[in-house]
C-alpha positions as CSV (number, residue, x, y, z in Angstrom):
1,X,109.1,8.1,-96.9
2,X,112.7,8.9,-97.6
3,X,115.0,6.1,-97.0
4,X,118.0,6.4,-94.4
5,X,120.8,8.2,-95.9
6,X,124.1,5.7,-96.0
7,X,126.5,6.6,-93.6
8,X,129.9,7.7,-95.4
9,X,133.0,5.8,-94.3
10,X,135.5,7.4,-91.7
11,X,138.9,7.3,-92.5
12,X,140.9,7.3,-89.5
13,X,144.3,8.5,-88.8
14,X,146.8,9.0,-85.8
15,X,146.0,8.2,-82.6
16,X,148.2,9.4,-79.8
17,X,148.2,8.1,-75.9
18,X,149.7,10.0,-73.3
19,X,152.2,7.1,-72.4
20,X,153.0,6.4,-76.2
21,X,152.3,2.6,-76.5
22,X,150.5,1.4,-79.1
23,X,149.8,-1.7,-81.1
24,X,152.6,-3.4,-82.9
25,X,150.8,-4.0,-86.1
26,X,148.2,-1.0,-85.9
27,X,148.1,0.9,-89.5
28,X,148.7,4.7,-89.3
29,X,145.0,4.8,-91.1
30,X,142.6,2.7,-91.5
31,X,138.6,3.0,-92.8
32,X,135.5,2.5,-90.3
33,X,132.7,1.2,-93.1
34,X,130.4,-0.2,-90.4
35,X,127.0,1.4,-89.8
36,X,127.0,0.6,-86.0
37,X,130.9,1.3,-85.4
38,X,130.4,4.9,-87.4
39,X,127.3,5.9,-85.6
40,X,129.6,5.2,-82.2
41,X,132.3,7.4,-83.3
42,X,129.9,10.1,-84.7
43,X,127.8,9.8,-81.3
44,X,130.8,9.8,-79.1
45,X,132.8,12.5,-80.7
46,X,130.1,15.4,-80.5
47,X,131.6,18.9,-80.2
48,X,131.3,20.3,-76.7
49,X,133.7,17.6,-75.3
50,X,136.7,18.9,-73.7
51,X,139.3,17.6,-76.0
52,X,142.8,17.8,-75.0
53,X,145.3,18.3,-78.0
54,X,147.8,16.2,-77.4
55,X,145.3,13.1,-77.0
56,X,143.6,14.0,-80.4
57,X,142.7,11.4,-83.6
58,X,141.8,12.8,-87.1
59,X,139.2,11.7,-88.9
60,X,138.6,12.7,-92.5
61,X,135.2,11.5,-93.8
62,X,133.8,12.1,-97.2
63,X,134.3,15.4,-99.1
64,X,137.6,16.1,-97.5
65,X,136.0,17.0,-94.3
66,X,138.6,17.2,-91.4
67,X,137.7,17.2,-87.9
68,X,139.4,16.8,-84.3
69,X,137.1,15.3,-81.3
70,X,138.4,13.8,-78.1
71,X,136.6,12.5,-75.2
72,X,136.7,9.5,-73.1
73,X,134.0,7.2,-75.0
74,X,136.3,8.4,-78.2
75,X,139.3,7.1,-76.8
76,X,137.8,3.8,-75.7
77,X,136.6,3.3,-79.3
78,X,139.5,4.3,-81.0
79,X,142.3,3.3,-78.4
80,X,144.1,0.4,-80.7
81,X,145.1,-1.0,-77.0
82,X,141.5,-1.2,-76.1
83,X,140.4,-4.5,-75.7
84,X,136.8,-3.7,-76.6
85,X,137.7,-0.5,-78.7
86,X,136.9,-0.8,-82.6
87,X,140.0,-1.8,-83.8
88,X,140.5,-4.7,-81.5
89,X,137.0,-5.7,-82.9
90,X,138.7,-5.5,-86.4
91,X,141.5,-7.8,-85.3
92,X,138.8,-10.1,-83.6
93,X,136.9,-10.2,-87.1
94,X,139.9,-11.1,-89.0
95,X,141.6,-13.6,-86.8
96,X,138.4,-15.2,-87.1
97,X,138.2,-15.4,-91.1
98,X,141.9,-17.1,-90.7
99,X,142.1,-20.8,-91.9
100,X,141.8,-23.3,-89.2
101,X,145.8,-23.9,-88.8
102,X,146.6,-20.1,-89.0
103,X,143.9,-18.7,-86.4
104,X,146.2,-19.1,-83.5
105,X,149.1,-17.6,-85.0
106,X,146.8,-14.9,-86.2
107,X,145.7,-14.2,-82.7
108,X,149.2,-13.9,-81.3
109,X,149.9,-11.2,-83.8
110,X,146.2,-9.5,-83.2
111,X,147.1,-9.3,-79.5
112,X,150.2,-7.7,-80.1
113,X,152.7,-10.4,-80.1
114,X,155.3,-9.3,-82.2
115,X,157.2,-12.5,-83.2
116,X,154.7,-15.6,-82.3
117,X,155.9,-18.8,-83.2
118,X,155.1,-19.6,-86.9
119,X,152.3,-22.4,-86.8
120,X,153.8,-26.1,-88.2
121,X,152.2,-28.5,-90.8
122,X,150.4,-26.1,-92.8
123,X,150.6,-26.4,-96.4
124,X,152.6,-22.5,-98.2
125,X,149.4,-23.2,-100.7
126,X,146.8,-22.3,-97.5
127,X,149.5,-19.5,-96.4
128,X,149.3,-18.0,-100.5
129,X,145.4,-18.3,-100.0
130,X,145.4,-16.4,-97.0
131,X,147.7,-13.7,-98.4
132,X,145.3,-13.6,-101.5
133,X,141.9,-13.8,-99.9
134,X,139.4,-11.5,-100.8
135,X,138.3,-9.2,-97.1
136,X,135.0,-7.7,-96.9
137,X,136.8,-4.8,-95.2
138,X,139.9,-4.5,-97.3
139,X,141.2,-1.2,-95.4
140,X,140.0,-1.8,-91.6
141,X,142.1,-1.7,-88.8
142,X,143.3,-5.2,-89.5
143,X,144.6,-4.5,-92.8
144,X,148.1,-4.0,-92.0
145,X,148.2,-7.4,-90.2
146,X,146.6,-9.1,-93.4
147,X,149.4,-8.5,-94.9
148,X,152.1,-9.2,-92.5
149,X,150.9,-12.3,-91.4
150,X,151.1,-14.5,-94.2
151,X,154.0,-12.4,-95.9
152,X,156.1,-13.2,-92.6
153,X,155.5,-17.4,-93.0
154,X,156.4,-17.1,-96.6
155,X,159.4,-14.8,-96.5
156,X,161.4,-17.4,-94.4
157,X,160.6,-20.6,-96.9
158,X,163.0,-21.5,-99.3
159,X,161.8,-20.9,-103.1
160,X,161.7,-24.5,-103.7
161,X,159.1,-24.8,-101.4
162,X,157.1,-21.9,-102.3
163,X,157.2,-23.0,-105.7
164,X,155.6,-26.2,-104.8
165,X,153.1,-24.4,-102.8
166,X,152.3,-22.3,-106.3
167,X,151.4,-25.5,-107.8
168,X,149.5,-26.6,-105.4
169,X,147.2,-23.6,-104.0
170,X,143.7,-22.4,-105.7
171,X,143.0,-19.3,-107.4
172,X,142.8,-16.9,-104.4
173,X,146.3,-18.5,-103.5
174,X,147.8,-17.5,-106.9
175,X,146.5,-13.7,-106.5
176,X,148.5,-13.6,-103.2
177,X,151.6,-15.4,-105.0
178,X,151.5,-13.3,-107.3
179,X,151.6,-10.8,-104.6
180,X,154.6,-11.8,-102.6
181,X,156.9,-12.9,-105.6
182,X,156.7,-9.5,-106.8
183,X,157.3,-7.9,-103.4
184,X,160.3,-6.3,-102.4
185,X,160.9,-9.9,-100.0
186,X,161.2,-12.1,-102.6
187,X,162.6,-9.6,-105.2
188,X,165.8,-8.3,-103.3
189,X,166.4,-12.3,-102.7
190,X,170.0,-13.3,-104.3
191,X,169.7,-14.3,-107.9
192,X,170.1,-17.8,-106.7
193,X,167.3,-17.7,-104.5
194,X,165.0,-16.4,-107.1
195,X,165.2,-19.7,-109.6
196,X,161.3,-21.0,-110.1
197,X,160.6,-24.0,-111.7
198,X,159.5,-23.5,-114.7
199,X,156.0,-24.7,-113.9
200,X,155.4,-22.4,-111.0
201,X,156.9,-19.5,-112.9
202,X,154.4,-20.1,-115.9
203,X,151.7,-20.5,-113.2
204,X,152.5,-17.1,-112.2
205,X,152.9,-15.3,-115.2
206,X,149.9,-16.6,-116.5
207,X,147.7,-15.9,-113.4
208,X,149.5,-12.1,-113.3
209,X,148.7,-11.4,-117.0
210,X,145.3,-12.2,-116.5
211,X,144.4,-11.3,-113.2
212,X,147.1,-8.5,-111.9
213,X,148.9,-6.8,-114.9
214,X,150.8,-4.6,-112.7
215,X,152.6,-6.8,-111.2
216,X,153.5,-8.6,-114.6
217,X,156.7,-6.7,-115.3
218,X,158.1,-7.2,-111.9
219,X,157.5,-10.8,-112.4
220,X,158.7,-11.2,-115.9
221,X,162.2,-9.2,-114.9
222,X,162.9,-11.2,-111.1
223,X,161.7,-14.6,-112.0
224,X,164.9,-16.3,-112.8
225,X,164.6,-19.7,-114.7
226,X,165.5,-22.8,-113.0
227,X,165.3,-26.2,-114.5
228,X,162.0,-27.9,-115.0
229,X,160.5,-29.7,-111.5
230,X,159.5,-33.2,-112.4
231,X,156.3,-34.9,-111.1
232,X,157.2,-36.9,-108.2
233,X,155.8,-40.3,-108.4
234,X,154.9,-42.5,-105.6
């Protein structure tokens, strides 16, 4: 008996609504890799439907095949604003995986809020971990949120607080910290705001050297030295 062939992921592109509305944190492209979701899209988008050209979506599947389908069920499944559509499912999974102290903030962004209130009392080391966490579906319809949400929380923090967060985070958090400190959000800060105490700077450079070598040259150029941070004693 031949095994059931594995479904190829669907790379989804632009989806236009007649009213022009769209979720503010929906990516221009994303991947559907869940077998049940792939099957639902393929079944809903079989040729033969009446497909208005001004409402079509693009799907690039395995081998570069490009198709344009459209029908009511496809619209429901792929509309970023559909509460039971596939993008909404991806966002809900991302919210459920967020750290407990950040879940309400994640839910507000997933619901479409552009500037929800930042959570209070969450250590920056936890936010670094959220950014650096390995996701099961790294390019699904929530990938843009997974980048924007923690970066927004980190962007407003002073460098001194960011440095303490680096010292207190775990390995996944160090991965997120390297990503943030190598990002435009940090590297375009005024030089005085790029002075990082030696302890945090060494942790970032060491992690980048071992795990994210592509980011190392940026960190070496943009992380400026600051006086060594002393260990606080009670």
